[in-house]
N, CA, C, O and the ligand as a Tripos MOL2 file, in Angstrom:
@<TRIPOS>MOLECULE
protein
  253   251    64     0     0
PROTEIN
NO_CHARGES

@<TRIPOS>ATOM
      1 N           0.8470   -1.1680   -0.0560 N.3       1 MET1
      2 CA          0.0410    0.0830   -0.0070 C.3       1 MET1
      3 C           0.8800    1.2770   -0.0350 C.2       1 MET1
      4 O           1.7760    1.4470    0.7910 O.2       1 MET1
      5 N           0.6170    2.0890   -0.9460 N.am      2 VAL2
      6 CA          1.4840    3.3130   -1.0700 C.3       2 VAL2
      7 C           0.7280    4.4980   -0.4570 C.2       2 VAL2
      8 O          -0.4040    4.7780   -0.8520 O.2       2 VAL2
      9 N           1.2910    5.1310    0.4180 N.am      3 LYS3
     10 CA          0.6800    6.3790    0.9280 C.3       3 LYS3
     11 C           1.4070    7.6590    0.4450 C.2       3 LYS3
     12 O           2.6170    7.7820    0.6380 O.2       3 LYS3
     13 N           0.7220    8.5570   -0.1450 N.am      4 ILE4
     14 CA          1.3530    9.6880   -0.5810 C.3       4 ILE4
     15 C           1.6380   10.7040    0.6080 C.2       4 ILE4
     16 O           0.7350   11.1570    1.3120 O.2       4 ILE4
     17 N           2.8830   10.9940    0.7500 N.am      5 GLN5
     18 CA          3.2280   11.9970    1.8390 C.3       5 GLN5
     19 C           3.3490   13.4050    1.2210 C.2       5 GLN5
     20 O           4.3540   13.7870    0.6220 O.2       5 GLN5
     21 N           2.2410   14.1430    1.4190 N.am      6 TYR6
     22 CA          2.3490   15.5030    0.9240 C.3       6 TYR6
     23 C           3.2830   16.3520    1.7590 C.2       6 TYR6
     24 O           3.4400   16.1130    2.9570 O.2       6 TYR6
     25 N           3.8920   17.3230    1.1500 N.am      7 LYS7
     26 CA          4.6630   18.2710    1.8000 C.3       7 LYS7
     27 C           4.0930   19.6650    1.5920 C.2       7 LYS7
     28 O           3.5170   19.9110    0.5320 O.2       7 LYS7
     29 N           4.2130   20.5570    2.4970 N.am      8 ALA8
     30 CA          3.7720   21.8960    2.3490 C.3       8 ALA8
     31 C           4.7330   22.9830    2.1220 C.2       8 ALA8
     32 O           5.7670   23.0250    2.7880 O.2       8 ALA8
     33 N           4.4880   23.7930    1.3050 N.am      9 CYS9
     34 CA          5.4020   24.9810    1.0110 C.3       9 CYS9
     35 C           5.4440   25.8580    2.1990 C.2       9 CYS9
     36 O           4.4050   26.2180    2.7510 O.2       9 CYS9
     37 N           6.7010   26.2370    2.6360 N.am     10 LYS10
     38 CA          6.8550   27.1520    3.7570 C.3      10 LYS10
     39 C           6.5230   28.5430    3.4560 C.2      10 LYS10
     40 O           6.3050   29.3480    4.3620 O.2      10 LYS10
     41 N           6.4740   28.8670    2.1860 N.am     11 LYS11
     42 CA          6.1340   30.2420    1.7650 C.3      11 LYS11
     43 C           4.6820   30.4170    1.5330 C.2      11 LYS11
     44 O           4.0600   31.2810    2.1510 O.2      11 LYS11
     45 N           4.1090   29.6300    0.6600 N.am     12 CYS12
     46 CA          2.7360   29.8690    0.1360 C.3      12 CYS12
     47 C           1.7910   28.7860    0.6800 C.2      12 CYS12
     48 O           0.5950   28.8910    0.4120 O.2      12 CYS12
     49 N           2.2240   27.7610    1.4150 N.am     13 GLN13
     50 CA          1.4680   26.7720    2.0140 C.3      13 GLN13
     51 C           0.8880   25.7460    1.0070 C.2      13 GLN13
     52 O           0.1320   24.8680    1.4230 O.2      13 GLN13
     53 N           1.1830   25.8220   -0.1690 N.am     14 PHE14
     54 CA          0.6880   24.8670   -1.2060 C.3      14 PHE14
     55 C           1.1780   23.4670   -0.9300 C.2      14 PHE14
     56 O           2.3600   23.2660   -0.6500 O.2      14 PHE14
     57 N           0.2470   22.4510   -1.0070 N.am     15 LEU15
     58 CA          0.6740   21.1190   -0.7790 C.3      15 LEU15
     59 C           1.1400   20.4500   -2.0470 C.2      15 LEU15
     60 O           0.4890   20.5920   -3.0820 O.2      15 LEU15
     61 N           2.2370   19.7270   -2.0080 N.am     16 THR16
     62 CA          2.8310   19.0820   -3.1770 C.3      16 THR16
     63 C           3.5860   17.7870   -2.7360 C.2      16 THR16
     64 O           3.9430   17.5940   -1.5740 O.2      16 THR16
     65 N           3.7860   16.9630   -3.7140 N.am     17 GLU17
     66 CA          4.6660   15.8310   -3.3910 C.3      17 GLU17
     67 C           6.1240   16.1110   -3.6890 C.2      17 GLU17
     68 O           6.9790   15.2830   -3.3750 O.2      17 GLU17
     69 N           6.4300   17.2360   -4.2760 N.am     18 GLU18
     70 CA          7.7880   17.6590   -4.5970 C.3      18 GLU18
     71 C           8.4930   18.2080   -3.3770 C.2      18 GLU18
     72 O           7.8690   18.6300   -2.4030 O.2      18 GLU18
     73 N           9.8700   18.1890   -3.4590 N.am     19 ASP19
     74 CA         10.6700   18.8570   -2.4620 C.3      19 ASP19
     75 C          10.7500   20.4000   -2.6020 C.2      19 ASP19
     76 O          11.0720   21.1320   -1.6660 O.2      19 ASP19
     77 N          10.4450   20.8190   -3.8000 N.am     20 VAL20
     78 CA         10.4390   22.3010   -4.0160 C.3      20 VAL20
     79 C           9.0350   22.6270   -4.6150 C.2      20 VAL20
     80 O           8.5130   21.9630   -5.5100 O.2      20 VAL20
     81 N           8.5000   23.6920   -4.0400 N.am     21 CYS21
     82 CA          7.1760   24.1260   -4.4360 C.3      21 CYS21
     83 C           7.0780   24.4710   -5.9070 C.2      21 CYS21
     84 O           7.8230   25.3300   -6.3780 O.2      21 CYS21
     85 N           6.1520   23.8100   -6.6780 N.am     22 PRO22
     86 CA          6.0560   24.1500   -8.1130 C.3      22 PRO22
     87 C           5.4530   25.5310   -8.4500 C.2      22 PRO22
     88 O           5.5090   26.0110   -9.5820 O.2      22 PRO22
     89 N           4.8680   26.1430   -7.3850 N.am     23 LYS23
     90 CA          4.2980   27.5000   -7.6180 C.3      23 LYS23
     91 C           5.2600   28.5830   -7.3370 C.2      23 LYS23
     92 O           5.3620   29.5260   -8.1230 O.2      23 LYS23
     93 N           5.9920   28.5040   -6.2330 N.am     24 CYS24
     94 CA          6.8040   29.6760   -5.9350 C.3      24 CYS24
     95 C           8.2780   29.2950   -5.7050 C.2      24 CYS24
     96 O           9.0670   30.1440   -5.2870 O.2      24 CYS24
     97 N           8.6670   28.0230   -5.9740 N.am     25 SER25
     98 CA         10.0440   27.4880   -5.7220 C.3      25 SER25
     99 C          10.5250   27.5620   -4.3490 C.2      25 SER25
    100 O          11.7300   27.5260   -4.0970 O.2      25 SER25
    101 N           9.5720   27.6700   -3.3990 N.am     26 GLY26
    102 CA         10.0190   27.6810   -1.9460 C.3      26 GLY26
    103 C          10.2700   26.2360   -1.4790 C.2      26 GLY26
    104 O           9.8960   25.2480   -2.1100 O.2      26 GLY26
    105 N          10.9420   26.2050   -0.3090 N.am     27 ASP27
    106 CA         11.2240   24.9760    0.3770 C.3      27 ASP27
    107 C           9.8250   24.3780    0.8610 C.2      27 ASP27
    108 O           8.8660   25.0880    1.1630 O.2      27 ASP27
    109 N           9.8290   22.9900    0.8970 N.am     28 THR28
    110 CA          8.5810   22.3870    1.4670 C.3      28 THR28
    111 C           8.9280   21.6520    2.7600 C.2      28 THR28
    112 O          10.0890   21.3350    3.0170 O.2      28 THR28
    113 N           7.9530   21.4020    3.5280 N.am     29 SER29
    114 CA          8.1110   20.7910    4.8250 C.3      29 SER29
    115 C           7.0670   19.6670    5.0960 C.2      29 SER29
    116 O           5.9110   19.7690    4.6830 O.2      29 SER29
    117 N           7.4960   18.6240    5.7800 N.am     30 ARG30
    118 CA          6.5880   17.6090    6.1840 C.3      30 ARG30
    119 C           5.7910   17.9190    7.4020 C.2      30 ARG30
    120 O           4.7960   17.2790    7.7420 O.2      30 ARG30
    121 N           6.2800   18.9270    8.0310 N.am     31 GLU31
    122 CA          5.6220   19.3130    9.3470 C.3      31 GLU31
    123 C           4.5000   20.3170    9.0530 C.2      31 GLU31
    124 O           4.6970   21.5320    9.0150 O.2      31 GLU31
    125 N           3.2950   19.7270    8.8440 N.am     32 TRP32
    126 CA          2.1830   20.6470    8.6120 C.3      32 TRP32
    127 C           0.8940   20.0420    9.1920 C.2      32 TRP32
    128 O           0.8160   18.8420    9.4530 O.2      32 TRP32
    129 N          -0.0760   20.8780    9.3770 N.am     33 GLN33
    130 CA         -1.3170   20.3920   10.0330 C.3      33 GLN33
    131 C          -2.5530   20.9440    9.2730 C.2      33 GLN33
    132 O          -2.6400   22.1490    9.0370 O.2      33 GLN33
    133 N          -3.4420   20.1190    8.9160 N.am     34 GLY34
    134 CA         -4.7090   20.4370    8.3550 C.3      34 GLY34
    135 C          -4.5630   20.9710    6.9600 C.2      34 GLY34
    136 O          -3.4900   21.4580    6.6040 O.2      34 GLY34
    137 N          -5.6080   20.8980    6.1450 N.am     35 TYR35
    138 CA         -5.5070   21.5850    4.7840 C.3      35 TYR35
    139 C          -6.8450   21.9920    4.2720 C.2      35 TYR35
    140 O          -7.8710   21.4420    4.6720 O.2      35 TYR35
    141 N          -6.8440   22.9210    3.4170 N.am     36 VAL36
    142 CA         -8.0280   23.3190    2.7770 C.3      36 VAL36
    143 C          -7.9450   23.0630    1.3380 C.2      36 VAL36
    144 O          -6.8290   23.1350    0.8220 O.2      36 VAL36
    145 N          -9.0090   22.7600    0.5780 N.am     37 TYR37
    146 CA         -8.9980   22.5660   -0.8040 C.3      37 TYR37
    147 C          -9.6970   23.7560   -1.4050 C.2      37 TYR37
    148 O         -10.8890   23.9510   -1.1640 O.2      37 TYR37
    149 N          -9.0370   24.5150   -2.1370 N.am     38 ILE38
    150 CA         -9.5740   25.7960   -2.7630 C.3      38 ILE38
    151 C          -9.9550   25.3120   -4.1820 C.2      38 ILE38
    152 O          -9.1540   24.8950   -5.0190 O.2      38 ILE38
    153 N         -11.3250   25.4310   -4.3370 N.am     39 VAL39
    154 CA        -11.8360   25.0380   -5.6890 C.3      39 VAL39
    155 C         -11.8580   26.2570   -6.5580 C.2      39 VAL39
    156 O         -11.5380   26.1530   -7.7420 O.2      39 VAL39
    157 N         -12.2000   27.3610   -6.0650 N.am     40 ASP40
    158 CA        -12.2860   28.6490   -6.7920 C.3      40 ASP40
    159 C         -11.7940   29.7780   -5.8560 C.2      40 ASP40
    160 O         -12.5690   30.3080   -5.0590 O.2      40 ASP40
    161 N         -10.5460   30.1240   -5.9600 N.am     41 TYR41
    162 CA        -10.0150   31.1170   -5.0130 C.3      41 TYR41
    163 C         -10.6510   32.4480   -5.1610 C.2      41 TYR41
    164 O         -10.5300   33.2730   -4.2560 O.2      41 TYR41
    165 N         -11.3690   32.7350   -6.3140 N.am     42 THR42
    166 CA        -11.8880   34.0450   -6.5060 C.3      42 THR42
    167 C         -13.1900   34.2480   -5.6510 C.2      42 THR42
    168 O         -13.6420   35.3720   -5.4320 O.2      42 THR42
    169 N         -13.7230   33.1770   -5.2140 N.am     43 VAL43
    170 CA        -14.9800   33.3570   -4.4230 C.3      43 VAL43
    171 C         -14.7860   32.7990   -3.0050 C.2      43 VAL43
    172 O         -15.7290   32.8530   -2.2160 O.2      43 VAL43
    173 N         -13.6340   32.2780   -2.6520 N.am     44 SER44
    174 CA        -13.3500   31.6700   -1.3830 C.3      44 SER44
    175 C         -12.8960   32.7740   -0.3990 C.2      44 SER44
    176 O         -11.9590   33.5300   -0.6560 O.2      44 SER44
    177 N         -13.5980   32.8210    0.7140 N.am     45 SER45
    178 CA        -13.0990   33.7280    1.8120 C.3      45 SER45
    179 C         -11.8620   33.2290    2.5190 C.2      45 SER45
    180 O         -11.0320   33.9930    3.0120 O.2      45 SER45
    181 N         -11.7740   31.8910    2.5470 N.am     46 ILE46
    182 CA        -10.5900   31.3280    3.2190 C.3      46 ILE46
    183 C          -9.3530   31.7360    2.3730 C.2      46 ILE46
    184 O          -8.3390   32.1650    2.9230 O.2      46 ILE46
    185 N          -9.4510   31.5980    1.0460 N.am     47 ALA47
    186 CA         -8.3400   31.8550    0.1230 C.3      47 ALA47
    187 C          -8.0170   33.3530    0.2960 C.2      47 ALA47
    188 O          -6.8440   33.7250    0.3500 O.2      47 ALA47
    189 N          -8.9600   34.1410    0.3750 N.am     48 LYS48
    190 CA         -8.7580   35.5460    0.6370 C.3      48 LYS48
    191 C          -8.0630   35.8980    1.8530 C.2      48 LYS48
    192 O          -7.1400   36.7120    1.8230 O.2      48 LYS48
    193 N          -8.4660   35.3040    2.9940 N.am     49 SER49
    194 CA         -7.8470   35.5930    4.2890 C.3      49 SER49
    195 C          -6.3900   35.0050    4.3520 C.2      49 SER49
    196 O          -5.5430   35.4870    5.1030 O.2      49 SER49
    197 N          -6.1490   33.9540    3.5380 N.am     50 MET50
    198 CA         -4.8500   33.3780    3.5560 C.3      50 MET50
    199 C          -3.9520   33.9650    2.4470 C.2      50 MET50
    200 O          -2.7740   33.6100    2.4080 O.2      50 MET50
    201 N          -4.4130   34.8040    1.5820 N.am     51 GLY51
    202 CA         -3.6560   35.4120    0.5420 C.3      51 GLY51
    203 C          -3.4080   34.4060   -0.5800 C.2      51 GLY51
    204 O          -2.4090   34.5070   -1.2920 O.2      51 GLY51
    205 N          -4.3060   33.4430   -0.7400 N.am     52 ILE52
    206 CA         -4.1620   32.4750   -1.8540 C.3      52 ILE52
    207 C          -4.6320   32.9670   -3.1700 C.2      52 ILE52
    208 O          -5.7420   33.4930   -3.2570 O.2      52 ILE52
    209 N          -3.7970   32.8180   -4.2800 N.am     53 GLU53
    210 CA         -4.2230   33.3760   -5.5100 C.3      53 GLU53
    211 C          -4.2370   32.3100   -6.5620 C.2      53 GLU53
    212 O          -4.0830   32.6410   -7.7380 O.2      53 GLU53
    213 N          -4.4210   30.9730   -6.2090 N.am     54 SER54
    214 CA         -4.5770   29.9850   -7.2450 C.3      54 SER54
    215 C          -5.2900   28.8450   -6.5160 C.2      54 SER54
    216 O          -5.3330   28.7740   -5.2880 O.2      54 SER54
    217 N          -5.8740   27.9120   -7.3890 N.am     55 ASN55
    218 CA         -6.6660   26.7900   -6.7880 C.3      55 ASN55
    219 C          -5.7650   25.6490   -6.4720 C.2      55 ASN55
    220 O          -4.7040   25.5040   -7.0780 O.2      55 ASN55
    221 N          -6.2160   24.7230   -5.4090 N.am     56 GLY56
    222 CA         -5.4290   23.6420   -5.1050 C.3      56 GLY56
    223 C          -5.4670   23.4200   -3.5760 C.2      56 GLY56
    224 O          -6.2110   24.0850   -2.8550 O.2      56 GLY56
    225 N          -4.6620   22.4870   -3.1190 N.am     57 ARG57
    226 CA         -4.6670   22.1090   -1.7110 C.3      57 ARG57
    227 C          -3.5660   22.9700   -0.8520 C.2      57 ARG57
    228 O          -2.3980   23.0400   -1.2340 O.2      57 ARG57
    229 N          -3.9690   23.5330    0.1780 N.am     58 TYR58
    230 CA         -3.1270   24.3760    0.9960 C.3      58 TYR58
    231 C          -3.1560   23.8940    2.5230 C.2      58 TYR58
    232 O          -4.2160   23.6100    3.0820 O.2      58 TYR58
    233 N          -2.0280   23.8320    3.0930 N.am     59 ALA59
    234 CA         -1.9290   23.5250    4.4630 C.3      59 ALA59
    235 C          -2.3700   24.7330    5.2740 C.2      59 ALA59
    236 O          -2.1310   25.8810    4.9000 O.2      59 ALA59
    237 N          -3.0310   24.4380    6.4110 N.am     60 LEU60
    238 CA         -3.4770   25.5030    7.2620 C.3      60 LEU60
    239 C          -2.3370   25.9650    8.1170 C.2      60 LEU60
    240 O          -2.2540   27.1550    8.4220 O.2      60 LEU60
    241 N          -1.4230   25.0530    8.5340 N.am     61 LYS61
    242 CA         -0.2950   25.4360    9.3750 C.3      61 LYS61
    243 C           0.9840   24.6840    8.9410 C.2      61 LYS61
    244 O           0.9990   23.4590    8.8230 O.2      61 LYS61
    245 N           2.0220   25.4460    8.7150 N.am     62 VAL62
    246 CA          3.2850   24.8010    8.3120 C.3      62 VAL62
    247 C           4.2870   25.3000    9.3680 C.2      62 VAL62
    248 O           4.3610   26.4660    9.7540 O.2      62 VAL62
    249 N           5.0590   24.2610    9.7930 N.am     63 ARG63
    250 CA          6.1910   24.5410   10.7310 C.3      63 ARG63
    251 C           7.5540   24.6050   10.0320 C.2      63 ARG63
    252 O           8.5730   24.8290   10.6860 O.2      63 ARG63
    253 ZN          5.0680   27.8300   -2.6190 Zn       64 ZN64
@<TRIPOS>BOND
     1     1     2 1
     2     2     3 1
     3     3     4 2
     4     3     5 am
     5     5     6 1
     6     6     7 1
     7     7     8 2
     8     7     9 am
     9     9    10 1
    10    10    11 1
    11    11    12 2
    12    11    13 am
    13    13    14 1
    14    14    15 1
    15    15    16 2
    16    15    17 am
    17    17    18 1
    18    18    19 1
    19    19    20 2
    20    19    21 am
    21    21    22 1
    22    22    23 1
    23    23    24 2
    24    23    25 am
    25    25    26 1
    26    26    27 1
    27    27    28 2
    28    27    29 am
    29    29    30 1
    30    30    31 1
    31    31    32 2
    32    31    33 am
    33    33    34 1
    34    34    35 1
    35    35    36 2
    36    35    37 am
    37    37    38 1
    38    38    39 1
    39    39    40 2
    40    39    41 am
    41    41    42 1
    42    42    43 1
    43    43    44 2
    44    43    45 am
    45    45    46 1
    46    46    47 1
    47    47    48 2
    48    47    49 am
    49    49    50 1
    50    50    51 1
    51    51    52 2
    52    51    53 am
    53    53    54 1
    54    54    55 1
    55    55    56 2
    56    55    57 am
    57    57    58 1
    58    58    59 1
    59    59    60 2
    60    59    61 am
    61    61    62 1
    62    62    63 1
    63    63    64 2
    64    63    65 am
    65    65    66 1
    66    66    67 1
    67    67    68 2
    68    67    69 am
    69    69    70 1
    70    70    71 1
    71    71    72 2
    72    71    73 am
    73    73    74 1
    74    74    75 1
    75    75    76 2
    76    75    77 am
    77    77    78 1
    78    78    79 1
    79    79    80 2
    80    79    81 am
    81    81    82 1
    82    82    83 1
    83    83    84 2
    84    83    85 am
    85    85    86 1
    86    86    87 1
    87    87    88 2
    88    87    89 am
    89    89    90 1
    90    90    91 1
    91    91    92 2
    92    91    93 am
    93    93    94 1
    94    94    95 1
    95    95    96 2
    96    95    97 am
    97    97    98 1
    98    98    99 1
    99    99   100 2
   100    99   101 am
   101   101   102 1
   102   102   103 1
   103   103   104 2
   104   103   105 am
   105   105   106 1
   106   106   107 1
   107   107   108 2
   108   107   109 am
   109   109   110 1
   110   110   111 1
   111   111   112 2
   112   111   113 am
   113   113   114 1
   114   114   115 1
   115   115   116 2
   116   115   117 am
   117   117   118 1
   118   118   119 1
   119   119   120 2
   120   119   121 am
   121   121   122 1
   122   122   123 1
   123   123   124 2
   124   123   125 am
   125   125   126 1
   126   126   127 1
   127   127   128 2
   128   127   129 am
   129   129   130 1
   130   130   131 1
   131   131   132 2
   132   131   133 am
   133   133   134 1
   134   134   135 1
   135   135   136 2
   136   135   137 am
   137   137   138 1
   138   138   139 1
   139   139   140 2
   140   139   141 am
   141   141   142 1
   142   142   143 1
   143   143   144 2
   144   143   145 am
   145   145   146 1
   146   146   147 1
   147   147   148 2
   148   147   149 am
   149   149   150 1
   150   150   151 1
   151   151   152 2
   152   151   153 am
   153   153   154 1
   154   154   155 1
   155   155   156 2
   156   155   157 am
   157   157   158 1
   158   158   159 1
   159   159   160 2
   160   159   161 am
   161   161   162 1
   162   162   163 1
   163   163   164 2
   164   163   165 am
   165   165   166 1
   166   166   167 1
   167   167   168 2
   168   167   169 am
   169   169   170 1
   170   170   171 1
   171   171   172 2
   172   171   173 am
   173   173   174 1
   174   174   175 1
   175   175   176 2
   176   175   177 am
   177   177   178 1
   178   178   179 1
   179   179   180 2
   180   179   181 am
   181   181   182 1
   182   182   183 1
   183   183   184 2
   184   183   185 am
   185   185   186 1
   186   186   187 1
   187   187   188 2
   188   187   189 am
   189   189   190 1
   190   190   191 1
   191   191   192 2
   192   191   193 am
   193   193   194 1
   194   194   195 1
   195   195   196 2
   196   195   197 am
   197   197   198 1
   198   198   199 1
   199   199   200 2
   200   199   201 am
   201   201   202 1
   202   202   203 1
   203   203   204 2
   204   203   205 am
   205   205   206 1
   206   206   207 1
   207   207   208 2
   208   207   209 am
   209   209   210 1
   210   210   211 1
   211   211   212 2
   212   211   213 am
   213   213   214 1
   214   214   215 1
   215   215   216 2
   216   215   217 am
   217   217   218 1
   218   218   219 1
   219   219   220 2
   220   219   221 am
   221   221   222 1
   222   222   223 1
   223   223   224 2
   224   223   225 am
   225   225   226 1
   226   226   227 1
   227   227   228 2
   228   227   229 am
   229   229   230 1
   230   230   231 1
   231   231   232 2
   232   231   233 am
   233   233   234 1
   234   234   235 1
   235   235   236 2
   236   235   237 am
   237   237   238 1
   238   238   239 1
   239   239   240 2
   240   239   241 am
   241   241   242 1
   242   242   243 1
   243   243   244 2
   244   243   245 am
   245   245   246 1
   246   246   247 1
   247   247   248 2
   248   247   249 am
   249   249   250 1
   250   250   251 1
   251   251   252 2
@<TRIPOS>SUBSTRUCTURE
     1 MET1         2 RESIDUE 1 A MET
     2 VAL2         6 RESIDUE 1 A VAL
     3 LYS3        10 RESIDUE 1 A LYS
     4 ILE4        14 RESIDUE 1 A ILE
     5 GLN5        18 RESIDUE 1 A GLN
     6 TYR6        22 RESIDUE 1 A TYR
     7 LYS7        26 RESIDUE 1 A LYS
     8 ALA8        30 RESIDUE 1 A ALA
     9 CYS9        34 RESIDUE 1 A CYS
    10 LYS10       38 RESIDUE 1 A LYS
    11 LYS11       42 RESIDUE 1 A LYS
    12 CYS12       46 RESIDUE 1 A CYS
    13 GLN13       50 RESIDUE 1 A GLN
    14 PHE14       54 RESIDUE 1 A PHE
    15 LEU15       58 RESIDUE 1 A LEU
    16 THR16       62 RESIDUE 1 A THR
    17 GLU17       66 RESIDUE 1 A GLU
    18 GLU18       70 RESIDUE 1 A GLU
    19 ASP19       74 RESIDUE 1 A ASP
    20 VAL20       78 RESIDUE 1 A VAL
    21 CYS21       82 RESIDUE 1 A CYS
    22 PRO22       86 RESIDUE 1 A PRO
    23 LYS23       90 RESIDUE 1 A LYS
    24 CYS24       94 RESIDUE 1 A CYS
    25 SER25       98 RESIDUE 1 A SER
    26 GLY26      102 RESIDUE 1 A GLY
    27 ASP27      106 RESIDUE 1 A ASP
    28 THR28      110 RESIDUE 1 A THR
    29 SER29      114 RESIDUE 1 A SER
    30 ARG30      118 RESIDUE 1 A ARG
    31 GLU31      122 RESIDUE 1 A GLU
    32 TRP32      126 RESIDUE 1 A TRP
    33 GLN33      130 RESIDUE 1 A GLN
    34 GLY34      134 RESIDUE 1 A GLY
    35 TYR35      138 RESIDUE 1 A TYR
    36 VAL36      142 RESIDUE 1 A VAL
    37 TYR37      146 RESIDUE 1 A TYR
    38 ILE38      150 RESIDUE 1 A ILE
    39 VAL39      154 RESIDUE 1 A VAL
    40 ASP40      158 RESIDUE 1 A ASP
    41 TYR41      162 RESIDUE 1 A TYR
    42 THR42      166 RESIDUE 1 A THR
    43 VAL43      170 RESIDUE 1 A VAL
    44 SER44      174 RESIDUE 1 A SER
    45 SER45      178 RESIDUE 1 A SER
    46 ILE46      182 RESIDUE 1 A ILE
    47 ALA47      186 RESIDUE 1 A ALA
    48 LYS48      190 RESIDUE 1 A LYS
    49 SER49      194 RESIDUE 1 A SER
    50 MET50      198 RESIDUE 1 A MET
    51 GLY51      202 RESIDUE 1 A GLY
    52 ILE52      206 RESIDUE 1 A ILE
    53 GLU53      210 RESIDUE 1 A GLU
    54 SER54      214 RESIDUE 1 A SER
    55 ASN55      218 RESIDUE 1 A ASN
    56 GLY56      222 RESIDUE 1 A GLY
    57 ARG57      226 RESIDUE 1 A ARG
    58 TYR58      230 RESIDUE 1 A TYR
    59 ALA59      234 RESIDUE 1 A ALA
    60 LEU60      238 RESIDUE 1 A LEU
    61 LYS61      242 RESIDUE 1 A LYS
    62 VAL62      246 RESIDUE 1 A VAL
    63 ARG63      250 RESIDUE 1 A ARG
    64 ZN64       253 GROUP 0 **** ****
């Protein structure tokens, strides 16, 4: 059984399987908690409050 271990970008909190964030080239961390899935950032109040400007999965808390 393969479990994908997502990592969160320390800069923009984007969740990815890569070691480097595909969106902002920032470092990623395995130490994160919770996530939100932004379907349409233009209408999402969560995206607005977090400063998210694209769709996808984002960690709520990155250490
Ligand atoms: Zn990033």
